[in-house]
C-alpha positions as CSV (number, residue, x, y, z in Angstrom):
1,M,91.5,125.5,99.4
2,V,95.0,124.1,99.8
3,I,96.0,126.9,102.2
4,V,92.9,126.2,104.3
5,A,93.8,122.5,104.3
6,I,97.4,123.2,105.4
7,G,96.2,125.6,108.1
8,A,93.6,123.1,109.4
9,C,96.2,120.3,109.4
10,A,98.6,122.4,111.4
11,F,95.9,123.2,113.9
12,F,94.7,119.6,114.4
13,E,98.2,118.1,114.5
14,T,99.4,120.4,117.3
15,G,96.5,119.4,119.6
16,C,95.2,121.3,122.5
17,R,96.9,121.9,125.9
18,S,95.7,123.6,129.0
19,P,97.6,126.7,129.9
20,G,99.9,126.4,132.8
21,V,100.3,122.7,132.7
22,A,104.0,122.0,132.5
23,R,105.0,118.7,131.1
24,K,108.6,118.1,130.2
25,P,109.1,114.8,128.4
26,A,112.6,113.2,128.6
27,G,115.0,113.5,125.7
28,N,113.3,114.2,122.4
29,A,110.0,112.5,123.3
30,V,106.9,114.6,122.7
31,A,105.0,113.2,125.6
32,S,105.6,111.2,128.8
33,V,104.1,110.1,132.0
34,E,105.4,108.3,135.1
35,I,103.6,105.2,136.2
36,R,104.3,103.6,139.6
37,G,103.6,100.2,141.0
38,N,103.0,98.3,137.8
39,T,105.2,96.0,135.6
40,P,106.3,96.8,132.1
41,G,104.0,94.0,130.9
42,Q,101.0,95.6,132.6
43,I,101.9,99.1,131.2
44,S,102.4,97.6,127.7
45,S,99.1,95.9,127.8
46,V,97.1,99.0,128.9
47,T,99.0,101.2,126.4
48,E,98.0,98.9,123.6
49,Q,94.4,99.0,124.7
50,V,94.4,102.8,124.8
51,F,96.0,103.3,121.5
52,S,93.8,100.6,119.8
53,S,90.7,102.4,121.2
54,K,91.9,105.5,119.3
55,G,92.3,103.8,116.0
56,Y,96.0,103.0,116.1
57,Q,97.3,99.6,115.0
58,L,100.2,97.9,116.8
59,S,102.8,97.4,114.1
60,Q,105.7,96.4,116.3
61,P,104.8,94.8,119.6
62,G,107.3,94.6,122.5
63,L,107.6,94.6,126.2
64,D,109.4,97.9,126.6
65,K,109.1,99.3,123.0
66,M,106.0,99.4,120.8
67,V,105.2,101.1,117.5
68,F,101.7,102.2,116.7
69,E,100.5,103.5,113.3
70,K,97.4,105.2,112.0
71,K,96.5,106.5,108.6
72,G,96.7,110.3,108.6
73,S,93.7,112.5,108.0
74,T,92.7,113.8,104.6
75,F,94.1,117.2,105.6
76,Q,97.4,115.7,106.6
77,T,97.6,113.8,103.3
78,L,96.8,117.0,101.3
79,A,99.2,119.1,103.3
80,Y,102.2,116.7,103.6
81,G,101.6,114.0,100.9
82,D,101.4,114.1,97.2
83,W,99.2,116.7,95.6
84,P,96.6,114.2,94.1
85,G,96.2,112.8,97.7
86,D,96.3,109.2,96.5
87,V,99.3,108.2,98.7
88,P,98.3,108.6,102.3
89,I,100.4,110.1,105.1
90,W,100.7,107.8,108.2
91,I,101.3,108.8,111.8
92,R,103.8,106.5,113.6
93,V,104.1,106.6,117.4
94,K,107.1,105.0,119.0
95,V,106.4,104.2,122.7
96,S,109.0,103.3,125.2
97,I,108.8,102.1,128.8
98,V,111.9,103.3,130.6
99,P,112.8,102.4,134.3
100,A,112.6,105.6,136.5
101,G,113.4,104.3,139.9
102,D,111.9,101.8,142.4
103,S,108.8,100.4,140.9
104,A,108.4,103.4,138.6
105,F,108.5,103.6,134.9
106,L,108.4,106.5,132.4
107,L,106.1,105.9,129.5
108,E,107.2,108.2,126.7
109,C,106.5,108.5,123.0
110,K,108.1,110.0,119.8
111,V,105.8,110.8,116.9
112,F,106.5,110.8,113.2
113,R,104.7,111.7,110.0
114,V,105.4,108.9,107.5
115,S,105.3,109.4,103.8
116,D,105.6,106.5,101.2
117,K,104.9,103.9,104.0
118,G,106.1,100.5,103.1
119,Y,108.2,101.7,100.1
120,A,112.0,101.7,99.9
121,I,111.9,105.5,100.0
122,E,109.8,105.6,103.2
123,E,110.4,108.8,105.1
124,E,109.9,109.5,108.8
125,I,109.5,113.2,109.7
126,P,109.5,113.9,113.5
127,I,106.5,115.8,114.9
128,S,107.6,118.0,117.7
129,S,104.2,118.9,119.3
130,G,102.5,116.3,121.4
131,G,99.3,117.6,123.1
132,Q,97.1,114.8,121.8
133,Y,99.8,112.2,122.5
134,Q,100.2,113.4,126.0
135,D,96.4,112.9,126.4
136,L,96.8,109.3,125.3
137,L,99.6,108.6,127.8
138,D,97.6,110.4,130.5
139,E,94.8,108.0,129.8
140,V,97.1,105.0,130.2
141,A,98.2,106.4,133.6
142,A,94.6,107.2,134.6
143,R,93.6,103.6,134.0
144,F,96.1,102.5,136.7
145,R,94.8,105.1,139.1
146,A,91.1,104.1,138.6
147,P,89.5,102.1,141.5
148,G,88.7,98.5,140.9
149,P,90.5,95.6,139.5
150,N,93.9,96.0,137.7
151,P,93.3,97.1,134.1
152,A,95.9,94.8,132.7
């Protein structure tokens, strides 16, 4: 049972990605997208909307840096948390808006698995795969490309 839970967790955490789609996030970010013609305030607002719609809570707001958190799944808690599963694993996504030229910004994120959230011994463990997080950032960019009034 535990082996199945660990395997399922690994599968769901890595996300899915279409073959042949090359995305190279900057630095040690797991996902990134370039957004042109919008201000950091507009990008921040739409990013918050997208992450909130997927169950993430904004734990640290900011104009160019935001932190979102979401309680991990039961599988993640069993695989990476304590064995009884009574202390949940959290997923923490640190999003940055970085200037990338004339009226262009790079929206990028780093993702962490957090154990013992809120305690003195809280531990952030980087997650290196970002398919599902790339999808979130792509959704932010798509909202700016959609016809109609500005999404922010």
